C-alpha positions as a Markdown table, in Angstrom:
| # | Residue | x | y | z |
|---|---|---|---|---|
| 1 | Unk | 0.0 | 0.0 | 0.0 |
| 2 | Unk | 2.8 | 2.5 | 1.0 |
| 3 | Unk | 6.6 | 2.3 | 1.4 |
| 4 | Unk | 9.0 | 3.8 | 3.9 |
| 5 | Unk | 7.1 | 3.0 | 7.1 |
| 6 | Unk | 9.2 | 1.5 | 10.0 |
| 7 | Unk | 8.3 | -2.0 | 11.2 |
| 8 | Unk | 6.9 | -1.2 | 14.7 |
| 9 | Unk | 6.2 | -4.0 | 17.2 |
| 10 | Unk | 3.1 | -2.9 | 19.2 |
| 11 | Unk | 2.5 | -4.5 | 22.5 |
| 12 | Unk | -0.9 | -3.7 | 24.0 |
| 13 | Unk | -0.4 | -3.1 | 27.7 |
| 14 | Unk | -3.6 | -2.0 | 29.3 |
| 15 | Unk | -5.7 | 1.0 | 28.3 |
| 16 | Unk | -4.5 | 3.5 | 25.8 |
| 17 | Unk | -4.5 | 6.8 | 27.6 |
| 18 | Unk | -4.9 | 9.0 | 24.5 |
| 19 | Unk | -7.9 | 7.0 | 23.3 |
| 20 | Unk | -9.5 | 6.9 | 26.8 |
| 21 | Unk | -9.3 | 10.7 | 27.0 |
| 22 | Unk | -10.0 | 11.6 | 23.4 |
| 23 | Unk | -12.4 | 9.0 | 22.2 |
| 24 | Unk | -14.4 | 8.2 | 25.4 |
| 25 | Unk | -18.1 | 7.6 | 24.7 |
| 26 | Unk | -21.1 | 6.3 | 26.6 |
| 27 | Unk | -21.5 | 2.6 | 26.9 |
| 28 | Unk | -24.5 | 0.8 | 25.3 |
| 29 | Unk | -27.4 | 0.9 | 27.7 |
| 30 | Unk | -28.7 | -2.7 | 28.3 |
| 31 | Unk | -32.4 | -3.4 | 28.0 |
| 32 | Unk | -34.3 | -5.0 | 30.9 |
| 33 | Unk | -37.4 | -7.2 | 30.9 |
| 34 | Unk | -37.7 | -7.4 | 34.6 |
| 35 | Unk | -41.1 | -6.7 | 36.0 |
| 36 | Unk | -42.5 | -6.6 | 39.5 |
| 37 | Unk | -44.4 | -9.7 | 40.7 |
| 38 | Unk | -47.2 | -7.8 | 42.3 |
| 39 | Unk | -48.8 | -4.4 | 42.7 |
| 40 | Unk | -46.9 | -1.7 | 44.7 |
| 41 | Unk | -43.7 | -3.8 | 44.7 |
| 42 | Unk | -42.0 | -1.1 | 42.6 |
| 43 | Unk | -43.2 | 2.4 | 42.1 |
| 44 | Unk | -41.6 | 4.7 | 39.4 |
| 45 | Unk | -41.8 | 8.4 | 39.9 |
| 46 | Unk | -40.7 | 11.6 | 38.2 |
| 47 | Unk | -41.4 | 15.3 | 38.1 |
| 48 | Unk | -42.2 | 17.0 | 34.8 |
| 49 | Unk | -40.2 | 20.1 | 33.7 |
| 50 | Unk | -41.6 | 23.5 | 34.7 |
| 51 | Unk | -44.5 | 24.7 | 32.6 |
| 52 | Unk | -44.2 | 28.1 | 31.0 |
| 53 | Unk | -47.9 | 29.0 | 31.8 |
| 54 | Unk | -49.3 | 28.5 | 35.4 |
| 55 | Unk | -52.5 | 26.5 | 35.6 |
| 56 | Unk | -55.6 | 27.4 | 37.5 |
| 57 | Unk | -54.5 | 27.3 | 41.1 |
| 58 | Unk | -51.0 | 28.6 | 40.1 |
| 59 | Unk | -49.4 | 25.1 | 39.6 |
| 60 | Unk | -46.2 | 24.8 | 37.5 |
| 61 | Unk | -45.3 | 21.1 | 37.9 |
| 62 | Unk | -46.8 | 17.6 | 38.3 |
| 63 | Unk | -45.4 | 14.4 | 39.8 |
| 64 | Unk | -46.4 | 11.0 | 38.6 |
| 65 | Unk | -46.3 | 7.7 | 40.5 |
| 66 | Unk | -46.5 | 4.6 | 38.3 |
| 67 | Unk | -47.0 | 1.0 | 39.6 |
| 68 | Unk | -44.6 | -1.2 | 37.8 |
| 69 | Unk | -46.8 | -4.3 | 37.7 |
| 70 | Unk | -50.0 | -2.8 | 36.4 |
| 71 | Unk | -48.6 | 0.5 | 34.9 |
| 72 | Unk | -51.5 | 2.4 | 36.6 |
| 73 | Unk | -50.5 | 6.0 | 37.1 |
| 74 | Unk | -51.3 | 8.7 | 39.7 |
| 75 | Unk | -50.7 | 12.4 | 39.0 |
| 76 | Unk | -50.3 | 15.2 | 41.6 |
| 77 | Unk | -50.1 | 18.9 | 40.8 |
| 78 | Unk | -47.2 | 20.9 | 42.4 |
| 79 | Unk | -46.5 | 24.6 | 42.8 |
| 80 | Unk | -42.9 | 23.9 | 43.7 |
| 81 | Unk | -40.7 | 20.7 | 43.5 |
| 82 | Unk | -40.2 | 20.6 | 47.2 |
| 83 | Unk | -43.8 | 19.4 | 47.6 |
| 84 | Unk | -42.9 | 16.0 | 46.1 |
| 85 | Unk | -42.3 | 14.5 | 49.6 |
| 86 | Unk | -45.7 | 15.5 | 50.9 |
| 87 | Unk | -47.4 | 14.1 | 47.8 |
| 88 | Unk | -45.5 | 10.8 | 48.1 |
| 89 | Unk | -46.6 | 10.5 | 51.7 |
| 90 | Unk | -50.2 | 11.2 | 50.6 |
| 91 | Unk | -50.0 | 8.7 | 47.7 |
| 92 | Unk | -48.5 | 6.0 | 50.0 |
| 93 | Unk | -51.2 | 6.3 | 52.6 |
| 94 | Unk | -53.9 | 6.2 | 49.9 |
| 95 | Unk | -52.8 | 3.2 | 47.9 |
| 96 | Unk | -51.8 | 1.1 | 50.9 |
| 97 | Unk | -55.1 | 1.7 | 52.5 |
| 98 | Unk | -57.0 | 0.7 | 49.3 |
| 99 | Unk | -55.0 | -2.4 | 48.5 |
| 100 | Unk | -53.8 | -3.7 | 51.9 |
| 101 | Unk | -50.3 | -4.0 | 50.5 |
| 102 | Unk | -47.1 | -2.0 | 51.2 |
| 103 | Unk | -44.9 | 0.0 | 48.8 |
| 104 | Unk | -41.6 | -1.9 | 48.7 |
| 105 | Unk | -39.3 | -0.1 | 46.3 |
| 106 | Unk | -39.7 | 3.5 | 44.9 |
| 107 | Unk | -37.5 | 4.0 | 41.8 |
| 108 | Unk | -36.6 | 7.7 | 41.1 |
| 109 | Unk | -33.8 | 9.8 | 39.7 |
| 110 | Unk | -31.2 | 11.8 | 41.8 |
| 111 | Unk | -33.2 | 15.0 | 41.8 |
| 112 | Unk | -33.1 | 17.0 | 45.0 |
| 113 | Unk | -36.8 | 16.5 | 45.5 |
| 114 | Unk | -36.2 | 12.8 | 46.0 |
| 115 | Unk | -32.9 | 12.9 | 47.9 |
| 116 | Unk | -33.8 | 15.3 | 50.7 |
| 117 | Unk | -33.1 | 14.3 | 54.2 |
| 118 | Unk | -36.8 | 14.1 | 55.2 |
| 119 | Unk | -37.4 | 11.7 | 52.2 |
| 120 | Unk | -34.4 | 9.5 | 53.3 |
| 121 | Unk | -35.5 | 9.5 | 56.9 |
| 122 | Unk | -39.1 | 8.6 | 56.1 |
| 123 | Unk | -38.1 | 5.7 | 53.9 |
| 124 | Unk | -35.8 | 4.3 | 56.6 |
| 125 | Unk | -38.6 | 4.6 | 59.2 |
| 126 | Unk | -41.0 | 2.8 | 56.9 |
| 127 | Unk | -38.5 | 0.0 | 55.9 |
| 128 | Unk | -38.7 | 1.1 | 52.2 |
| 129 | Unk | -35.7 | 0.2 | 50.0 |
| 130 | Unk | -34.9 | 3.1 | 47.6 |
| 131 | Unk | -33.5 | 2.7 | 44.1 |
| 132 | Unk | -31.9 | 5.8 | 42.5 |
| 133 | Unk | -30.7 | 6.2 | 38.9 |
| 134 | Unk | -27.0 | 6.7 | 38.1 |
| 135 | Unk | -26.3 | 10.5 | 37.6 |
| 136 | Unk | -27.0 | 11.6 | 34.0 |
| 137 | Unk | -28.6 | 8.3 | 33.1 |
| 138 | Unk | -32.4 | 8.9 | 32.6 |
| 139 | Unk | -32.7 | 5.6 | 30.8 |
| 140 | Unk | -32.7 | 3.8 | 34.1 |
| 141 | Unk | -36.0 | 5.6 | 34.9 |
| 142 | Unk | -37.4 | 5.1 | 31.4 |
| 143 | Unk | -40.9 | 4.1 | 32.5 |
| 144 | Unk | -41.5 | 7.4 | 34.3 |
| 145 | Unk | -39.8 | 9.5 | 31.6 |
| 146 | Unk | -41.9 | 8.0 | 28.8 |
| 147 | Unk | -45.1 | 8.4 | 30.8 |
| 148 | Unk | -44.4 | 12.1 | 31.4 |
| 149 | Unk | -43.7 | 12.6 | 27.7 |
| 150 | Unk | -46.9 | 10.8 | 26.6 |
| 151 | Unk | -48.9 | 13.0 | 29.1 |
| 152 | Unk | -47.4 | 16.3 | 27.9 |
| 153 | Unk | -47.8 | 15.4 | 24.2 |
| 154 | Unk | -51.4 | 14.2 | 24.5 |
| 155 | Unk | -52.3 | 17.3 | 26.6 |
| 156 | Unk | -50.9 | 19.6 | 24.0 |
| 157 | Unk | -52.8 | 17.8 | 21.3 |
| 158 | Unk | -56.1 | 18.1 | 23.1 |
| 159 | Unk | -55.7 | 21.7 | 24.0 |
| 160 | Unk | -54.7 | 22.8 | 20.4 |
| 161 | Unk | -57.3 | 20.6 | 18.7 |
| 162 | Unk | -60.1 | 22.5 | 20.5 |
| 163 | Unk | -58.3 | 25.9 | 20.8 |
| 164 | Unk | -58.4 | 25.9 | 24.5 |
| 165 | Unk | -56.3 | 28.3 | 26.7 |
| 166 | Unk | -52.9 | 27.0 | 27.7 |
| 167 | Unk | -53.6 | 27.4 | 31.5 |
| 168 | Unk | -55.8 | 24.3 | 31.2 |
| 169 | Unk | -52.8 | 22.0 | 30.8 |
| 170 | Unk | -53.3 | 20.7 | 34.3 |
| 171 | Unk | -56.8 | 19.6 | 33.6 |
| 172 | Unk | -55.8 | 18.1 | 30.3 |
| 173 | Unk | -53.0 | 16.1 | 32.0 |
| 174 | Unk | -55.3 | 14.7 | 34.6 |
| 175 | Unk | -57.8 | 13.7 | 31.9 |
| 176 | Unk | -55.1 | 12.0 | 30.0 |
| 177 | Unk | -54.1 | 9.9 | 33.0 |
| 178 | Unk | -57.7 | 9.1 | 33.7 |
| 179 | Unk | -58.2 | 7.8 | 30.1 |
| 180 | Unk | -54.8 | 5.9 | 30.0 |
| 181 | Unk | -55.6 | 4.1 | 33.2 |
| 182 | Unk | -58.8 | 2.7 | 31.5 |
| 183 | Unk | -56.9 | 1.8 | 28.3 |
| 184 | Unk | -55.1 | -1.5 | 27.5 |
| 185 | Unk | -51.3 | -1.7 | 27.6 |
| 186 | Unk | -49.0 | -3.7 | 25.4 |
| 187 | Unk | -47.3 | -5.3 | 28.4 |
| 188 | Unk | -50.7 | -6.4 | 29.8 |
| 189 | Unk | -52.1 | -7.9 | 26.6 |
| 190 | Unk | -55.9 | -7.3 | 26.4 |
| 191 | Unk | -56.1 | -6.0 | 30.0 |
| 192 | Unk | -56.5 | -2.4 | 31.0 |
| 193 | Unk | -54.3 | -0.8 | 33.7 |
| 194 | Unk | -57.3 | -0.4 | 36.0 |
| 195 | Unk | -58.2 | -4.0 | 35.8 |
| 196 | Unk | -54.6 | -5.1 | 36.4 |
| 197 | Unk | -54.5 | -3.1 | 39.5 |
| 198 | Unk | -58.0 | -3.6 | 41.0 |
| 199 | Unk | -59.2 | -6.7 | 39.2 |
| 200 | Unk | -62.3 | -4.9 | 38.0 |
| 201 | Unk | -63.2 | -3.9 | 34.4 |
| 202 | Unk | -63.5 | -0.1 | 34.0 |
| 203 | Unk | -66.7 | 1.6 | 32.8 |
| 204 | Unk | -66.1 | 3.8 | 29.8 |
| 205 | Unk | -69.7 | 5.1 | 29.4 |
| 206 | Unk | -68.9 | 8.5 | 30.8 |
| 207 | Unk | -66.0 | 9.3 | 28.5 |
| 208 | Unk | -66.4 | 12.6 | 26.7 |
| 209 | Unk | -64.3 | 14.9 | 24.4 |
| 210 | Unk | -62.0 | 17.2 | 26.2 |
| 211 | Unk | -62.8 | 20.8 | 25.4 |
| 212 | Unk | -66.4 | 20.0 | 24.3 |
| 213 | Unk | -69.0 | 22.8 | 24.7 |
| 214 | Unk | -71.5 | 21.9 | 27.4 |
| 215 | Unk | -74.6 | 23.4 | 29.0 |
| 216 | Unk | -74.8 | 22.9 | 32.8 |
| 217 | Unk | -77.9 | 23.3 | 34.9 |
| 218 | Unk | -78.0 | 26.4 | 37.1 |
| 219 | Unk | -79.8 | 25.6 | 40.5 |
| 220 | Unk | -82.8 | 27.6 | 41.2 |
| 221 | Unk | -81.3 | 29.2 | 44.3 |
| 222 | Unk | -78.5 | 30.7 | 42.2 |
| 223 | Unk | -80.8 | 32.5 | 39.7 |
| 224 | Unk | -84.0 | 34.4 | 39.5 |
| 225 | Unk | -87.2 | 33.1 | 37.8 |
| 226 | Unk | -86.6 | 34.8 | 34.5 |
| 227 | Unk | -82.9 | 34.0 | 34.3 |
| 228 | Unk | -81.8 | 31.1 | 32.0 |
| 229 | Unk | -81.7 | 27.7 | 33.7 |
| 230 | Unk | -78.6 | 26.7 | 31.8 |
| 231 | Unk | -75.1 | 28.1 | 31.2 |
| 232 | Unk | -72.7 | 27.4 | 28.4 |
| 233 | Unk | -69.3 | 26.2 | 29.6 |
| 234 | Unk | -66.5 | 23.8 | 28.6 |
| 235 | Unk | -65.8 | 20.2 | 29.7 |
| 236 | Unk | -62.3 | 19.7 | 31.1 |
| 237 | Unk | -62.3 | 16.4 | 33.0 |
| 238 | Unk | -63.7 | 14.1 | 35.5 |
| 239 | Unk | -64.2 | 14.5 | 39.3 |
| 240 | Unk | -62.0 | 12.4 | 41.5 |
| 241 | Unk | -64.3 | 12.4 | 44.5 |
| 242 | Unk | -67.8 | 12.2 | 42.9 |
| 243 | Unk | -69.6 | 11.0 | 39.9 |
| 244 | Unk | -69.6 | 14.3 | 38.2 |
| 245 | Unk | -67.8 | 16.2 | 35.4 |
| 246 | Unk | -65.3 | 19.0 | 35.8 |
| 247 | Unk | -66.6 | 22.1 | 33.9 |
| 248 | Unk | -64.6 | 25.2 | 33.2 |
| 249 | Unk | -66.4 | 28.6 | 33.6 |
| 250 | Unk | -64.3 | 30.9 | 31.3 |
| 251 | Unk | -65.9 | 34.1 | 32.5 |
| 252 | Unk | -65.0 | 33.5 | 36.1 |
| 253 | Unk | -61.9 | 31.3 | 35.3 |
| 254 | Unk | -62.9 | 28.6 | 37.8 |
| 255 | Unk | -63.9 | 25.0 | 37.8 |
| 256 | Unk | -67.2 | 23.6 | 38.9 |
| 257 | Unk | -68.3 | 20.0 | 39.3 |
| 258 | Unk | -71.8 | 19.0 | 38.0 |
| 259 | Unk | -73.7 | 16.0 | 36.9 |
| 260 | Unk | -76.5 | 17.9 | 35.1 |
| 261 | Unk | -74.5 | 18.4 | 31.9 |
| 262 | Unk | -75.6 | 18.4 | 28.3 |
| 263 | Unk | -72.7 | 17.8 | 25.9 |
| 264 | Unk | -72.5 | 19.2 | 22.4 |
| 265 | Unk | -70.0 | 16.8 | 21.0 |
| 266 | Unk | -71.0 | 17.4 | 17.4 |
| 267 | Unk | -69.7 | 21.0 | 17.9 |
| 268 | Unk | -66.4 | 19.6 | 19.1 |
| 269 | Unk | -66.1 | 17.4 | 16.0 |
| 270 | Unk | -67.0 | 20.3 | 13.8 |
| 271 | Unk | -64.5 | 22.6 | 15.4 |
| 272 | Unk | -61.8 | 20.1 | 15.0 |
| 273 | Unk | -62.6 | 19.6 | 11.3 |
| 274 | Unk | -62.8 | 23.4 | 10.7 |
| 275 | Unk | -59.5 | 24.0 | 12.4 |
| 276 | Unk | -57.8 | 21.4 | 10.2 |
| 277 | Unk | -59.3 | 22.7 | 7.0 |
| 278 | Unk | -58.4 | 26.3 | 7.9 |
| 279 | Unk | -54.8 | 25.3 | 8.5 |
| 280 | Unk | -54.7 | 23.5 | 5.1 |
| 281 | Unk | -56.1 | 26.5 | 3.4 |
| 282 | Unk | -53.4 | 28.8 | 5.0 |
| 283 | Unk | -50.7 | 26.5 | 3.9 |
| 284 | Unk | -51.9 | 26.5 | 0.3 |
| 285 | Unk | -52.2 | 30.3 | 0.3 |
| 286 | Unk | -48.7 | 30.6 | 1.8 |
| 287 | Unk | -47.1 | 28.5 | -0.9 |
| 288 | Unk | -48.8 | 29.4 | -4.2 |
| 289 | Unk | -48.0 | 27.0 | -7.1 |
| 290 | Unk | -47.9 | 28.4 | -10.6 |
| 291 | Unk | -48.3 | 25.8 | -13.4 |
| 292 | Unk | -46.9 | 26.8 | -16.8 |
| 293 | Unk | -48.1 | 24.7 | -19.6 |
| 294 | Unk | -46.0 | 24.0 | -22.7 |
| 295 | Unk | -46.5 | 27.1 | -24.9 |
| 296 | Unk | -45.0 | 28.1 | -28.2 |
| 297 | Unk | -43.1 | 31.5 | -28.5 |
| 298 | Unk | -46.0 | 32.8 | -30.6 |
| 299 | Unk | -48.4 | 32.3 | -27.7 |
| 300 | Unk | -46.1 | 34.2 | -25.4 |
| 301 | Unk | -45.8 | 37.1 | -27.9 |
| 302 | Unk | -49.6 | 37.2 | -28.3 |
| 303 | Unk | -50.1 | 37.3 | -24.5 |
| 304 | Unk | -47.6 | 40.1 | -24.2 |
| 305 | Unk | -49.2 | 42.0 | -27.0 |
| 306 | Unk | -52.7 | 41.6 | -25.4 |
| 307 | Unk | -51.3 | 42.7 | -22.1 |
| 308 | Unk | -49.7 | 45.8 | -23.7 |
| 309 | Unk | -52.9 | 46.7 | -25.6 |
| 310 | Unk | -54.8 | 46.4 | -22.3 |
| 311 | Unk | -52.5 | 48.9 | -20.6 |
| 312 | Unk | -52.6 | 51.3 | -23.5 |
| 313 | Unk | -56.4 | 51.3 | -23.5 |
| 314 | Unk | -56.4 | 52.0 | -19.8 |
| 315 | Unk | -53.9 | 54.8 | -20.3 |
| 316 | Unk | -56.0 | 56.4 | -23.1 |
| 317 | Unk | -59.1 | 56.2 | -20.9 |
| 318 | Unk | -57.3 | 57.9 | -18.0 |
| 319 | Unk | -55.9 | 60.5 | -20.4 |
| 320 | Unk | -59.3 | 61.4 | -21.8 |
| 321 | Unk | -60.8 | 61.7 | -18.3 |
| 322 | Unk | -58.0 | 64.1 | -17.2 |
| 323 | Unk | -58.5 | 66.3 | -20.4 |
| 324 | Unk | -62.3 | 66.2 | -19.9 |
| 325 | Unk | -61.9 | 67.5 | -16.3 |
| 326 | Unk | -59.9 | 70.5 | -17.6 |
| 327 | Unk | -62.5 | 71.6 | -20.2 |
| 328 | Unk | -65.2 | 74.1 | -19.3 |
| 329 | Unk | -68.7 | 72.8 | -19.0 |
| 330 | Unk | -70.1 | 74.6 | -22.1 |
| 331 | Unk | -67.3 | 73.2 | -24.2 |
| 332 | Unk | -67.9 | 69.6 | -23.0 |
| 333 | Unk | -71.6 | 69.9 | -23.8 |
| 334 | Unk | -70.9 | 71.3 | -27.3 |
| 335 | Unk | -68.4 | 68.5 | -28.2 |
| 336 | Unk | -70.9 | 65.9 | -26.9 |
| 337 | Unk | -73.6 | 67.4 | -29.1 |
| 338 | Unk | -71.3 | 67.4 | -32.2 |
| 339 | Unk | -70.4 | 63.7 | -31.6 |
| 340 | Unk | -74.1 | 62.9 | -31.8 |
| 341 | Unk | -74.2 | 64.2 | -35.4 |
| 342 | Unk | -71.3 | 62.0 | -36.6 |
| 343 | Unk | -72.0 | 59.1 | -38.9 |
| 344 | Unk | -71.6 | 55.7 | -37.4 |
| 345 | Unk | -68.4 | 54.0 | -38.2 |
| 346 | Unk | -68.7 | 51.9 | -41.4 |
| 347 | Unk | -72.0 | 53.4 | -42.5 |
| 348 | Unk | -72.8 | 54.5 | -46.1 |
| 349 | Unk | -72.7 | 58.2 | -45.1 |
| 350 | Unk | -69.1 | 57.8 | -43.9 |
| 351 | Unk | -68.1 | 56.0 | -47.1 |
| 352 | Unk | -69.5 | 58.9 | -49.2 |
| 353 | Unk | -67.2 | 61.4 | -47.6 |
| 354 | Unk | -64.9 | 63.1 | -50.2 |
């Protein structure tokens, strides 16, 4: 191949320092198929990034707790990240009371909200074994990371599809978790997350379109006899404590829970279709396409000549109008009367002119 190179005898003794410092890269992350044997054996948790718009109630974050066995998810809204410990204590007390089982292993990242002294002391006192990810290795907490991503993307899709204000992201996120818990998961086969956790099939009869226009009943003690008995509002989720719907009152910027709700889901479908067709029309107007057919040079010359004649005709008309404005009224009337005595163009009288 080449000449003049010395015959070097290379002996590989340990790690090459230059390669280790200059070509160091991350190792391939191994996949894992391990799964908990029962509910609450492993709980994955993570906190979403700070939202740019505060929600109703001035929340900026949410924390998720995911059961590894059933994949059922719980979501808690946060104003600051240091509220995670209180939400974990609340979550632990709730699920352990409902199931009669104990949380064994919470798996989280190394964020300060999970590594505080009060969090460590609480887990020690409860006999809970903690599992933390290696620093800068979010892949080890992939279940919680993917769940947060799916919640945010679905919430954005629902808000933009119905043109709802961005401060409803918290309601959209809770609605997404509610629907996902009642949906099947690939790891569970044909079973829903709710059934895997509780053993009961969920009821989907009350599912409605997020952002759908609704009319809620106004109680008689909150209106006069001649006031309307209904109020137009927006559906934004499901109540966690009663069999009612969460309704957004835009004029007052508050949430009400009601069961006397009339849904106009056809309007929601129509709004979604109109939004898509309007965006398609805007794209077409923004990128006009000019199609030029195969034309001969003579056709181009004729088109240019017609265009030139059109401009000349318009110029003559404007010129006559300007001259007409400068003439006195008596002169314009006289010229108009003389034109009336002229022979029509092409007539026999015109041909007999000397």
